[in-house]
N, C-alpha and C positions, 0 to 999 in steps of 0.2 A: 365548123372549124376548117380552116384551110389546110389541105393535105400537102405532103412534100412535093407531089407532082405539080400542083398549082403554084407553089412557091417558086419552083424552078422555072416554070413558064413566065412568071411575073419578073423574075430576076433577069431573064434573057431578053425582055422587051427593050427596045431603044429608050434611052433616058433613064434606065433603071440602075446604071452604074453609079457609084458613090460620087458625091460632089468633089470638085478639085481640092477644096480646102481640107476635106477629110483625108484625102490621099497625102497631102502635104504634111499634115499633122502626124500621120503614121510614119512617114519617112523621117521626119525630124526626131520622133521618139526613138527610132531605130538607130539613128546616127548618134544620139546622146548616149544610148546604152553601149554602143561600140566604143565611143570615146572613154567612158568610164572603165570598160574592160581593158582597154589599151593602157590606161594610166596605172591600173593595178599590176600590169605586167611589165612596166618600165624597168624595174630592178632586174628581173630575170632576163629581159632582152639585153640589158647592158652586159651581163655576164656572158650570155651566149654570143653576142656580136664580138666582144673582145677576144674570146677564145677561138671563134671561127677563123680569125685572121691567122692563127698559127697552127691549127690542126683540129682534130676531132675532140669534142667535149664529151666526156663520159659522166653522166649523172645517174646516181643509184639511190638517192635519198627519196623517201616516200612520206614526207611530212613528219612533224615533231622533230626532236633532236636526233641527229644521226650518231649512232654508237659504233665505234671502231675499236679493234684490238689496240691496246696501248693507252686509250683514253681512260679506262677504268682505274688505272694506277694513279691518275692525276686528279680525279674528282669522283665524287659520289653523286647520285641522282639529286638534282636540285641545288647542288653547291656550285659556287662561282669559282672559276679558275683565275688565280691571281696573275697579274703581270709581273715579270721579273726582268732585270736588265739583261740585254743581249750583248755578249762579248765575243761571239764567234765571227767567222769570216762573213763579210757583207757581200751580197750578190750585186751584180750590176743592175742598173735600172731603178732600183729602190733600195734604201737602207732603213733600218729600224733600230730604235733605241731600246725597245723591250719586246718581249714575246710572252705568250701564256706559259705559265709554269708547266714543265713537262712536255712542251712542244718544241719543234725545231723547224728551221727554214729548210724546205725541200729544194728550192731553187727558183730561178726566174727564166722565162723564155723570151724576154724582151717586151712582152705585153702584160704579163701577170706574175706576181710573186706569190708563191704558195707556202703556207705554214701549216704544219700538221702535227698531231701527237707523235711522240717518239714511238717507234715500233709499228707505225701505220704501214700495212703491207701495200697500200696503193701509193706508189711513188711517181705516178704519172703527173707531170706538171699541167696537163690539159684536163685533168679530172679535179673538179672543185668540190665535189660532194663532201660535206662534213669538215671542210678545211677553211682556214682563215686566208682570204685572198685579197691582195692589194693590186689595183690596176688603175689606169686612167680611164675616165669615162669615154665611151665611144664618141667619135667626132660627130656622129649623126644624132646624138641625144643631148638633152639639156638636163641640168640638175633639177629634180622635181621640187615643187614648192610645198607639197603636203608632207607632213611627218612631224617628228619631234625635233625642236631646235636644241642643239647641244654646243658646248664650248669645245673647240678643237684648237688648242694652243691659243694663239692670238686672234683666231677667227671663229666663225660660227658655221656649224654644219647641220645637215638634216639627216635624221635616222628614220628610215622607212621600213615598214614590216609588210611588204607585199606578200611574202611567203612566210608562214608561221615557223618554218624550219630554218629560215635564214633572214637575218636583218642586214640592211645595207646602209652604210654611211656615205654621204655625198658632201664634199666640201671643195672649196677652191683655195689652194695654198698661196703663200706670199708671192710666188713666181707666176701665178696665174694658171697653174695646172688644175684641171677638174679631176678630183680623185674619187674613186669608187672602191669602197672596201666592203667585202662580203664577210659577214660574221655568223658562224653556225650557232644555232640555238643551244648546242651541247656545251658551250662555254658559260651559259647562264649569266651573261653580262647585262647590266642595266644600260640604258641608252647613254648615260653619263660615262660609264666605263668604256663603252664603244668610242665615244668622243676622246677619251683619254688615250686609247690606243692610236686613234687617228693622229693625235698630236705627236706621237713617237715615230711617225712615218715620214720619210723624206724622199722626194722624187728627184732622181738624177737626170742628167742630160740624155742618157741612152734610153730612157723609158719611152715607149711608143703607145699611142692610143689606137684602138681598133677602129675600123670604118665599116658601117653596115647600114 
């Protein structure tokens, strides 16, 4: 039986290196794996890039639905939070026709509109964890093609579940804006209900897309 020392000597001899086609195949497999990982992270990168343009993004969620004070009053575990008509003051950048019951608009910073449960102690507009967030897709990204196709008003959008704690809706509105909406799992919305909320969102001229 050839021992380890002999194997090492044989491997060090000229001509013992792997054939070029073997190396090429290994490199190709590595590139395909990296591409798949990057596609899974497209949604998260869209949120991070848009927020990076205006400040520090604070994320505290660790998978599953994020529970916050104030949310317990609007839903129980596994129940869906219904959409209700919104009649309050509309922020600049984006306007909405409806919001989740028991939730309120926190504000907009030019790049993102955040909606959270009433009583949520986290009032930072740069913190997206557990919140419903509306923004324009980063200029450096494209709307993904994989996901569930849903109706968004008169158009069609894509709902992607890159992160089990957050779904993302991507669609292009009638004016050509690429819209990116982050939906926390705590709302327990179906993909169709996510599309319904998307149809209630309107992009105004002051909205800006992040670049990254």
